[in-house]
N, C-alpha and C positions, 0 to 999 in steps of 0.2 A: 458636056453639061446640056440639059433640056433648053430647047430654044425658048426665049422669052425675055420679056424687059420687067423692069420694075413696075409693080401696080397692074401687071397684066395677069388675069386669073388662069390657073390650071384647067383646061377645058373639060368638063365631063368630071371632075374629082370632087370628092367629098373628102377633105382632110380628116385623118384619123384622130380624133381629140385624146386617144389614149397614146398616141405618140409621145415619149415622154419629154422631148423637147417641147412640143407644143402644148403639153399639159402644163408644164413649169411655166412656160411664157404666160399661159391663161389664167394660172391659178397660183402662181408662186412669187409675183412682183408686185411691189408697192402699188397700190391702186386696185388690187384683185381681192381686197377685203371682203367685198359684198359677195362675190360668186364663192369665195373660200368658205365663208361664214355659212352660207347655204347648203353647200356640200356636207361641211363637218357635222351642222345640225342634222342631215338627214341621214347620216350613218350614226352618229351619237344618239341621237334621239330613238333609235330603236331598241336601244338598252337600256333606256329609262331616265337618260340625263337632262338636266335642263337646259334650255337653249342657249348656246354661247351668244353674247351679244357685242363682245369686241374683242379683238386679237391684234398682235403685231406680227405681220409678216416678217421672216428673217430671210433675206435675199442671198442667193449664191452668185458672186460676182463674177466667176472665171470659167463656167460652162462654156460661153461661145468659143473663146480661145482655144479650150479642150478640144471641142468637137472639130473646129476647123484645121486642128494639127493631128486628128485622128487618135487623140488620145480617150481612153476611157475614162468615163466621169459617172458620178452619182448625181442624178437629176432629181433630187426630191424637193417637195415641197415642205417649207418649215415654218412653224409660227410658234407666238408665246401668248397664252391667254393672261388676262388681267390677275388671275389667281396664281400665276407661275408656272401654272401646267404648259408643257411644250408639247408640240403636236408636230408629226413628221408623217408626210403621206408619200407614198412611193408606188409608180406604177412599174409592172414587171410583166412584158410581153412574152419572154423567152423562158423555158423552163428549164434552169439550170439545175435543179434537183438539189437546191441547196437552200430553199425559201426559208425553212424553220429557222436555222442557223443564221442566215442572212439577216432575218428580220431582228432576230436578238442582238446582233452585232451592231447593226444601226441604231436599235435602241440604246444600248450600253453606250454608243459613243454620244449620242445625245444625253443621255442620263448623268454622265460623268464629267462633260467637257467644259462645266462652269466651276467645278469645285478645284480650290486650290489648297496645298499643304497646310495642315493644321487647322483647316475649318470643321465646323460641325457637320456631321453627316446629315444633319436636319435641313441643311440649304440644298441638298439634292432634290430635284423637283420631280413630280409625278410626270410621266412621258406617255402619251397615247400615240401608237404607231397605227397606221393604217395602209394597208396594202393591196392594191387592185393588180390581181393577176388575171392573166388571159390565157390560163391553163387550169387544170383540174386540182387545185390545191387550196385547202386539204381535201383528202378524197372523202373523208365524212363531213357529216352536216350538211347545213343548207347554203345556200348562195353566201350568206353573211354570217361569219362566226367570229366570236368574240372571246379572247382568252386572257385569264388572270393568274396569280399565285393563289391558288387554292389548296385546303385541306381535303386529302383523299376520301375519308370517311364523311366528311362534312362538307360538302361542296359551297355552302352558305358561308362559311368561315374563310374569308380572304386574308392572306398574311398581310399584304400591303396594297395600297391604291396606286404603288409607284408605277406599276408595269400593266398596260392594256393594250393589248394588241388585236387589231381587227384586220379579216381577210375579206376582201369582195371577191368573189370566185366567178369572172364572167361567164365561163363555160357553163356552170350550174344555172346563173341567171337565164341565160339563153334558152335552156330548157324549159322554163316556167312557161305554161300556157298563158299567152296574153289575155287580158280581159281589161275593160274600161275600170274596174276598181283599182286596177294597178296604177292608174293614174293620181289616187288619191294618196298614194305612199310616196313622200317625197324622194326617197332613195331610188324608187323604181323610175320616177322621173328623170333623176340625174343619169341613170343607166341608160336609159334610152336615148338621151343624148349624146352620152359618152361611147355609145356602141356605134362602131363605123357602119353597120350594116342596116341600122334602124331605117324604116321608110320615111322620106321627105315629110310627107303629112303628118306623122307621128312626132317627128322632131318639132316641126311647127307648132303642134298642139301644145307640146310641154314647153317650149320657149314661151308661149302666150301665157300658159298657166303661172309660170314661175318666174319672177322677176331676177332672182339670182341666176337662173340658166339663161334668161335673156342676156344678163350682164356678162356670162362667161362666153355666150354665142358672139356677142358684139366683139367682144376683145379677141376673140379667135379670127373674125373675119378682118378685124384691123392687123393683126400679125400677119396673116396670111396674105396681105395685099403687098406685103414687102418682099421683093424677090430675095433679097439676103435671107431672110428669115423662112422663105420656103426652101431654099438650099440647104439651110440647117434642118428643116424638117425632113428632108429628102435623104440628107447624109444617115440620120438616124433611122429611117427606113432601110436604108441599105444594110445597116448594121444588124438590124433584125434578120433581113434576109440572109446575111452572111451567116449569122448563128444557126438560125432555124434550117437552113439548107446544106450548109457546108460547102457552098460553092464559091469558094475564094478564087478558084480559077475562072469562074463565070463573071466573076467580078472583073478580073482583069482584062478578060476578051470581049464581055457584054455589056460594061459599065453604062454605056450610052442607051443600050436597048432596055435595060432594066429601068434606068432613069424616065424613060419615054413611058412606059407602061406604068409606073408609078405616077406621072403626070396625066395620065388617061383615068386615074382612079381605080386602078385594080388593086385588089387587096395582097397582101404579103403572100397569102396562101394561094391566090389565083395565079400571081406572077411563079410562084414556084412550081406550080403544077404545069403552066405553060413551059417553062424553061426544062422541066423533066422530060416532058413529052418531046420536045426539040433535040435533047441529048438522045432518048431512045430511038429517034428516027435518024 
């Protein structure tokens, strides 16, 4: 394990806010309502929805044990609005080539979990799914896409508001030419903060502009001051490395080296390139 003690920072590192464990700790626990509201309104406001003013976060209590035991787990952020609409936010950094069906599966799980046999189908909630992906999906459209069940020849005719699925494509977002006007868009501000490689001065600017982003930044700082939480973060980063590079052997032989590179602040892609170069030599 990387040397260090509790409350000792990882030198040179910027923790990746899109690490799904860290994203959950910052956005998905009780007390994170301010930052979650800010992010959700930044996403949903682009489709003309009225701002959400209140919500209840639904916590996942078993993720830490699963990660420590090496089990796969879904680290989604879940909440319920006052009108009963349920929200599900997931970060997906690895392209498993199933995101369309995966998103529908988790939407259906949230949609049906509260109904019991004999109940009226009217009790089924509207469910909004928001997926942040760090690969090019969907390949068409802009960096933010939103899907409903629509009539083919009359796209304004929606079958039901029960299904609404958003995708935030970080690959496409990074291709947008930056200008100061972007800072006027709350979703752009959030993605600047969530992007691991955003310049430090730009991150500081959006934090100072947006109180919800400031709350998220403060919560991330609090979480990452704890060594046990940093260990969980690094375990998830290792899982990303394992999937993206297929280097299970490298994990067994170079576990310490990879963790040290992560602690130095190198991205997953940079570590993969360095290990590939080492293997080639």
